[in-house]
C-alpha positions in Angstrom: -14.8 -14.9 -10.8 -17.6 -14.7 -8.2 -20.7 -12.9 -9.3 -20.0 -10.3 -6.6 -16.7 -9.4 -8.2 -18.4 -8.7 -11.6 -18.3 -4.8 -12.0 -22.0 -4.7 -12.9 -23.0 -6.7 -9.9 -20.7 -4.7 -7.6 -22.7 -1.6 -8.5 -25.9 -3.5 -7.5 -24.6 -4.7 -4.1 -26.6 -3.7 -1.1 -25.1 -1.9 1.9 -25.2 -5.1 3.8 -23.4 -7.1 1.1 -20.6 -4.4 0.8 -20.3 -4.4 4.6 -20.0 -8.2 4.6 -17.3 -8.2 1.9 -15.4 -5.5 3.9 -15.6 -7.6 7.0 -14.3 -10.7 5.3 -11.4 -8.8 3.8 -10.6 -7.2 7.2 -10.6 -10.7 8.8 -8.3 -12.0 6.0 -5.9 -9.1 6.8 -5.9 -9.9 10.5 -5.4 -13.6 9.9 -2.4 -13.0 7.7 -1.0 -10.4 10.1 -1.2 -12.9 12.9 -0.1 -16.1 11.2 1.2 -15.3 7.7 0.0 -16.1 4.2 0.3 -19.8 4.5 -2.0 -19.9 7.5 -4.7 -17.8 5.9 -7.1 -20.6 4.9 -10.7 -19.8 4.2 -11.5 -21.9 7.3 -9.4 -19.7 9.5 -10.7 -16.5 7.9 -14.3 -17.7 8.4 -13.6 -18.7 12.0 -12.3 -15.2 12.7 -15.3 -13.6 11.0 -17.7 -16.0 12.8 -19.3 -17.0 9.6 -19.3 -20.2 7.5 -16.9 -20.8 4.6 -20.0 -20.8 2.4 -20.6 -17.1 3.1 -17.1 -16.3 1.9 -17.7 -18.4 -1.2 -20.8 -16.4 -1.9 -18.8 -13.2 -2.1 -15.5 -14.5 -3.4 -14.9 -17.4 -5.9 -11.8 -18.7 -4.0 -9.0 -17.8 -1.6 -6.9 -16.2 -4.3 -9.7 -13.9 -5.3 -10.3 -12.8 -1.7 -6.7 -12.2 -0.9 -6.0 -10.2 -4.0 -8.4 -7.6 -2.6 -5.9 -6.9 0.2 -3.3 -5.1 -1.9 -5.9 -3.6 -4.1 -7.8 -2.0 -1.2 -4.6 -1.0 0.5 -3.4 0.9 -2.6 -6.8 2.6 -2.9 -6.7 3.7 0.7 -3.1 4.8 0.5 -3.8 6.9 -2.6 -6.9 8.5 -0.9 -4.8 9.3 2.1 -1.6 10.6 0.4 -2.9 12.5 -2.7 -5.0 15.3 -1.0 -2.2 16.0 1.5 0.4 16.5 -1.3 -2.1 18.5 -3.4 -2.7 20.9 -0.4 1.0 22.0 -0.5 2.2 24.9 -2.7 6.0 24.2 -2.7 7.7 21.1 -4.1 9.9 21.1 -1.0 6.8 20.8 1.2 5.2 18.3 -1.2 8.2 16.0 -0.8 8.2 16.5 3.0 4.5 15.7 3.2 4.9 12.7 0.9 7.5 11.2 3.2 5.6 12.1 6.4 2.2 10.9 5.3 3.6 7.6 3.9 5.2 6.8 7.2 2.2 7.8 9.2 -0.1 5.8 7.0 2.1 2.7 7.4 2.3 3.2 11.1 -1.5 3.5 11.4 -2.2 0.5 9.1 0.6 -1.8 10.0 -1.6 -5.0 10.0 -2.8 -4.2 6.5 0.8 -3.4 5.4 2.1 -6.8 6.7 -0.8 -8.6 4.9 0.1 -6.8 1.7 3.7 -7.8 1.9 2.8 -11.4 2.6 0.2 -11.4 -0.2 2.3 -9.8 -3.0 5.3 -12.1 -2.0 3.2 -15.3 -2.3 0.4 -14.9 -4.7 1.3 -16.3 -8.1 -0.5 -16.8 -11.5 -1.2 -20.2 -13.0 2.2 -20.0 -14.8 4.1 -19.4 -11.6 4.7 -15.7 -11.9 4.1 -13.2 -9.1 0.5 -11.9 -9.5 1.5 -8.4 -8.3 4.6 -7.8 -10.3 6.9 -4.8 -10.8 4.6 -3.1 -13.3 3.0 -1.4 -10.2 6.3 0.5 -9.7 5.4 3.1 -12.3 2.2 4.1 -10.4 4.1 4.3 -7.1 7.1 6.2 -8.4 5.4 8.7 -10.7 4.2 11.0 -7.9 7.7 11.3 -6.5 9.2 11.9 -10.0 6.5 14.6 -10.6 7.5 16.4 -7.4 11.2 16.2 -8.3 10.5 17.5 -11.8 8.4 20.4 -10.4 11.2 21.3 -7.9 13.7 21.4 -10.7 11.5 23.6 -12.9 11.1 26.1 -10.0 14.8 26.1 -9.1 14.2 24.6 -5.7 15.8 21.2 -6.3 19.1 20.5 -7.9 19.1 19.4 -11.5 18.3 15.7 -12.2 18.6 14.0 -15.5 15.8 11.6 -16.3 17.7 8.5 -15.1 19.0 10.2 -12.0 15.5 11.4 -11.1 14.3 7.8 -11.3 17.2 6.8 -9.0 16.2 9.5 -6.5 12.6 8.4 -6.6 13.6 4.8 -6.1 15.8 5.8 -3.2 13.0 7.7 -1.5 10.5 4.9 -2.1 12.9 2.3 -0.9 13.6 4.3 2.3 9.9 4.3 3.0 9.6 0.6 2.3 12.6 -0.1 4.5 10.8 1.7 7.3 7.9 -0.7 6.8 10.1 -3.7 7.2 11.8 -2.2 10.3 8.4 -1.4 11.8 7.5 -5.1 11.4 10.6 -6.1 13.3 10.4 -3.3 15.9 6.7 -2.4 16.6 7.8 0.2 19.2 10.0 2.1 16.7 10.0 5.9 17.2 8.1 6.8 14.0 8.5 10.6 14.5 12.3 10.4 14.9 12.5 8.1 11.9 10.4 10.5 9.9 12.4 13.6 10.8 15.6 11.9 9.8 14.3 10.8 6.4 12.9 14.3 5.7 16.3 15.8 6.6 18.2 13.3 4.5 16.1 13.9 1.3 15.9 17.7 1.9 19.7 17.8 1.9 20.1 15.5 -1.1 17.7 17.3 -3.3 18.3 21.0 -2.6 20.3 23.3 -4.9 
């Protein structure tokens, strides 16, 4: 681990150091979005950032450590964007609508980062060959949806779900959102608003009493 990734040293980083790290991560995102994970060498990232590879090595111990910041930062940005929008709603029905709408909007507005995340989590592996970002992240992603469904059941707004079926519905909602992500990668000019309206309608009908 580079000294800049030590939690104590991160607190001591100057504004300039933080800005440089952010610039390097952003250039890594753009490099992957343009050419894929395999082409994202430190040399290519440094070239895009107009810095030397040594500058990258000062902030990150290696390529893996740099690229693992891509999904980490994406998740943090996603959570900061989604959570307050859901919390601002008073009805579980509106919470679910806003969850779907804000997810698709966030993906549309950050498609380069999304593509880089997909490439990174599909390719980064541990020393023993396992995917570094495995399915244990599913709980964190699915829990907000399950909480909305549970609240809707308690208030008599959503139909009754058993615990297994609530998980199935949460997975279906999440997979529909992730499917939109893949479709947007294939069709950059996709009508996001129409896609969003249709998903909201589908899950409104499938969850109501």
